C-alpha positions as CSV (number, residue, x, y, z in Angstrom):
1,M,0.0,0.0,0.0
2,S,1.4,3.4,-1.0
3,L,1.8,6.3,1.5
4,V,-1.1,8.1,-0.1
5,E,-3.3,5.0,0.2
6,K,-2.4,4.6,3.8
7,R,-3.0,8.3,4.4
8,D,-6.4,8.1,2.8
9,E,-7.4,5.1,4.9
10,A,-6.6,7.0,8.1
11,V,-8.5,10.0,6.8
12,R,-11.6,8.0,6.1
13,Y,-11.5,6.5,9.6
14,I,-11.1,9.9,11.3
15,Q,-13.5,11.8,9.0
16,S,-16.3,9.4,9.7
17,E,-16.4,10.9,13.3
18,L,-16.0,14.6,12.4
19,S,-18.8,17.0,11.9
20,E,-16.6,19.8,10.5
21,T,-13.2,20.4,8.9
22,P,-10.4,21.3,11.2
23,K,-8.4,24.2,9.8
24,T,-5.7,24.3,12.5
25,G,-3.6,21.3,13.5
26,L,-1.7,21.1,16.8
27,I,1.2,18.9,17.7
28,L,1.7,18.9,21.5
29,G,5.1,17.9,22.9
30,S,6.3,16.5,26.2
31,G,4.2,17.8,29.1
32,L,2.2,20.1,26.8
33,G,-0.7,17.9,25.9
34,V,-2.8,19.7,28.5
35,L,-4.0,22.0,25.8
36,A,-6.0,19.1,24.2
37,D,-8.0,18.9,27.5
38,E,-9.3,22.4,26.6
39,I,-10.9,21.2,23.4
40,E,-14.7,21.3,23.5
41,D,-17.1,18.8,21.9
42,A,-14.0,16.5,21.5
43,K,-13.8,13.4,19.5
44,V,-10.9,11.3,20.8
45,F,-9.0,8.7,18.8
46,A,-6.3,6.5,20.4
47,Y,-3.3,6.3,18.1
48,E,-3.3,2.5,18.0
49,D,-6.9,2.6,16.7
50,I,-6.1,4.8,13.7
51,P,-4.9,3.0,10.5
52,G,-1.2,3.7,9.9
53,F,-0.5,5.3,13.3
54,S,1.8,3.8,16.0
55,G,1.4,4.0,19.7
56,S,3.4,6.7,21.7
57,T,5.9,5.3,24.2
58,V,7.2,8.4,25.8
59,A,6.2,9.7,29.3
60,G,4.2,12.9,29.0
61,H,2.7,11.9,25.7
62,A,-0.9,10.6,26.0
63,G,-1.0,9.1,22.5
64,R,-4.3,10.5,21.4
65,L,-5.7,12.5,18.5
66,V,-8.3,15.0,19.7
67,A,-10.6,16.9,17.4
68,G,-13.2,19.6,18.3
69,R,-13.3,23.3,19.0
70,L,-10.8,25.5,20.8
71,K,-11.9,29.1,21.4
72,G,-14.6,28.5,18.7
73,E,-12.1,27.3,16.1
74,P,-12.2,23.8,14.6
75,V,-8.9,22.1,15.5
76,I,-7.3,18.7,15.6
77,A,-4.5,18.0,18.1
78,M,-1.9,15.3,18.5
79,Q,-1.6,14.8,22.3
80,G,1.9,13.4,22.0
81,R,4.0,12.6,18.9
82,F,6.2,9.9,17.3
83,H,9.9,10.3,17.6
84,Y,12.7,9.0,15.4
85,Y,14.5,7.7,18.5
86,E,11.6,5.4,19.3
87,G,12.7,3.3,16.2
88,H,10.1,4.8,13.8
89,D,11.3,5.7,10.3
90,M,10.8,9.3,9.2
91,K,7.7,8.5,7.1
92,T,6.0,7.1,10.3
93,V,7.1,10.1,12.3
94,T,5.5,12.5,9.8
95,F,2.5,10.4,8.9
96,P,0.1,12.3,11.2
97,V,1.1,15.6,9.5
98,R,0.1,14.0,6.1
99,V,-3.2,12.9,7.6
100,M,-4.0,16.3,9.1
101,A,-3.3,18.0,5.8
102,A,-5.6,15.6,3.9
103,L,-8.3,16.3,6.5
104,G,-8.2,20.0,5.6
105,V,-5.7,21.5,8.0
106,E,-4.1,24.6,6.6
107,T,-2.0,25.8,9.5
108,L,0.1,23.5,11.7
109,V,1.2,24.7,15.2
110,V,4.1,22.5,16.5
111,T,5.2,22.7,20.1
112,N,8.0,20.9,22.0
113,A,10.1,20.9,25.1
114,A,13.6,21.9,24.3
115,G,17.0,22.4,26.0
116,G,18.1,26.0,26.1
117,I,21.4,26.8,24.2
118,N,21.1,30.6,24.2
119,E,22.3,31.7,27.6
120,S,19.8,34.6,27.6
121,F,17.0,31.9,27.9
122,N,15.8,30.5,31.2
123,A,14.0,27.3,32.1
124,G,10.3,27.9,31.6
125,D,10.7,30.4,28.8
126,L,8.3,30.1,25.8
127,V,10.2,30.6,22.5
128,I,8.7,31.3,19.1
129,I,10.7,29.2,16.5
130,E,12.0,31.4,13.7
131,D,14.0,28.7,11.9
132,Q,15.4,25.2,12.3
133,I,18.6,23.2,11.7
134,N,18.3,19.5,10.8
135,M,21.0,17.6,12.6
136,M,19.2,14.2,12.4
137,N,21.1,13.0,9.3
138,D,17.8,12.0,7.7
139,N,14.9,13.6,6.0
140,P,11.3,12.4,5.6
141,L,11.4,13.2,1.9
142,M,14.2,10.7,1.1
143,G,13.3,8.2,-1.6
144,K,10.9,8.5,-4.5
145,N,8.7,11.6,-4.4
146,D,4.9,11.4,-4.8
147,E,3.7,14.6,-6.5
148,A,0.3,14.0,-4.9
149,L,1.9,14.9,-1.6
150,G,4.2,17.8,-2.7
151,P,7.1,18.8,-4.9
152,R,10.4,17.0,-5.2
153,F,12.3,20.0,-3.9
154,P,10.2,22.0,-1.5
155,D,11.4,25.5,-0.5
156,M,12.3,25.8,3.2
157,S,13.4,29.5,3.2
158,T,10.3,30.4,5.3
159,A,9.7,27.1,7.0
160,Y,8.1,29.0,9.9
161,D,5.7,31.5,8.4
162,P,6.8,35.1,9.3
163,K,3.2,36.3,9.5
164,L,2.5,33.5,12.1
165,V,5.6,34.5,14.0
166,A,4.2,38.1,14.3
167,L,0.8,36.6,15.1
168,A,2.3,34.6,18.0
169,E,4.2,37.7,19.3
170,A,0.8,39.5,19.4
171,A,-0.8,36.5,21.1
172,G,1.9,36.5,23.8
173,H,1.4,40.2,24.4
174,N,-2.4,39.7,24.7
175,A,-1.8,36.8,27.1
176,G,0.6,38.9,29.2
177,V,3.5,36.4,28.5
178,A,6.9,37.6,27.2
179,L,7.9,35.3,24.4
180,Q,11.5,34.8,23.1
181,K,12.5,34.0,19.6
182,G,15.1,31.5,18.3
183,V,16.4,28.8,16.1
184,Y,15.5,25.2,16.9
185,V,18.1,22.4,16.3
186,G,16.7,18.8,15.8
187,N,18.9,16.0,17.0
188,T,18.0,12.3,16.9
189,G,18.3,11.6,20.7
190,P,17.6,9.7,22.9
191,T,20.7,10.8,24.7
192,Y,21.0,14.4,25.8
193,E,23.8,16.4,24.1
194,T,27.3,16.5,25.6
195,P,28.7,19.9,26.6
196,A,30.9,19.9,23.5
197,E,28.0,19.2,21.2
198,V,26.1,22.1,22.8
199,R,29.0,24.4,22.2
200,M,29.0,23.3,18.5
201,L,25.3,23.9,18.2
202,A,25.7,27.4,19.6
203,T,28.4,28.1,17.1
204,I,26.3,27.1,14.1
205,G,23.4,29.3,15.3
206,G,21.2,27.1,17.5
207,D,19.2,28.7,20.3
208,M,17.5,25.5,21.6
209,V,17.8,21.8,20.9
210,G,15.3,18.9,21.0
211,M,14.5,15.5,19.5
212,S,11.5,16.2,17.4
213,T,9.7,18.9,15.3
214,V,12.2,19.2,12.4
215,P,10.8,16.2,10.3
216,E,7.2,17.3,11.0
217,V,7.9,20.8,9.7
218,I,9.6,19.4,6.6
219,A,6.5,17.3,5.9
220,A,4.2,20.1,6.6
221,R,5.9,22.5,4.2
222,H,6.1,19.6,1.6
223,N,2.3,19.5,2.0
224,G,2.0,23.3,1.6
225,L,0.9,24.0,5.2
226,R,1.8,27.2,7.1
227,V,3.8,26.4,10.2
228,L,4.1,28.1,13.6
229,G,6.4,26.6,16.2
230,I,6.7,27.3,20.0
231,S,9.3,25.7,22.3
232,C,9.1,25.5,26.0
233,I,12.6,25.7,27.5
234,S,12.5,22.8,29.9
235,N,16.1,23.0,31.0
236,M,19.4,24.6,30.0
237,A,21.4,22.3,27.8
238,A,24.4,20.4,29.0
239,G,27.4,22.4,30.2
240,I,25.6,25.7,30.6
241,L,24.6,24.9,34.2
242,D,26.4,22.5,36.4
243,Q,23.6,20.0,36.8
244,P,22.5,16.6,35.4
245,L,19.6,16.4,32.8
246,S,16.5,14.3,33.1
247,H,13.1,13.8,31.5
248,D,11.6,14.3,34.9
249,E,12.9,17.9,34.9
250,V,11.2,18.4,31.4
251,I,7.8,17.4,32.8
252,E,8.3,19.4,36.0
253,T,9.1,22.6,34.0
254,T,6.2,22.2,31.5
255,E,3.9,21.6,34.5
256,R,5.1,24.8,36.1
257,V,4.5,27.0,33.0
258,K,1.3,25.3,31.8
259,S,-0.9,28.3,32.6
260,D,1.3,30.6,30.5
261,F,1.4,28.0,27.7
262,L,-2.4,27.5,27.7
263,N,-3.0,31.3,27.7
264,V,-0.6,31.9,24.8
265,M,-1.9,28.9,22.7
266,K,-5.5,29.9,23.2
267,S,-4.7,33.4,22.2
268,V,-2.9,32.1,19.1
269,V,-5.9,30.0,18.0
270,T,-8.2,33.0,18.6
271,K,-6.0,35.2,16.4
272,L,-5.8,32.5,13.7
273,N,-9.6,32.5,13.8
274,E,-9.7,36.3,13.4
275,E,-7.2,36.1,10.6
276,G,-9.4,33.6,8.7
277,E,-12.4,35.9,9.0
278,N,-10.6,38.9,7.5
């Protein structure tokens, strides 16, 4: 079965339960899935029940697709994602993005927990992603291209839509939350970076580092979606502070800032709705 056929099978399964077309897709990273609990009139799909999806194995990822209305806007949200380090190939990691695009999503909002490289950042900061660096030594578009999904050589010069960056800045202002901006580096994981690696990433222009997001954004742009990205700085990367790193710290930090995160994200969705009406 081709990727398009697999995608269409998943779309039919999900669409049979939906009463309206979601225009905004959300990918909620480690500890950030709480936003999906705010969705009203929700239809909930366990990943393992959706054709072509895999189960999520990471703590802080509920492994559910949730569709409904957020601040009056039809949305569909991944409550947890698939990671390359879990042993999935890139096409599996990005499959949900393909499905959301085929369901009618036009704007994808990706979120993640990331380690801070930029020393002006602090744990708990929310950062708008302006650009990304792929250090995963792989790409979801490797292999034969299917023009039904997108062009052979997609343009990544504005991977993160500048208008959505400005929209997120305004949303942060409305929510009373100061947002930083920066460049996200995607590594494979699952090990955290060494201090030497962090120094290298700072040298090449990285402001924060994580183990996700980059493949999803590539697939989204291949599909012609607009993308907005927001990172939660869950800890400072190795060597910046003299302390060990752990996933428990990631969850603790995202729990501490969840109120700010929720306020910003709901303001973002409201502004996307207003934008669509203009």
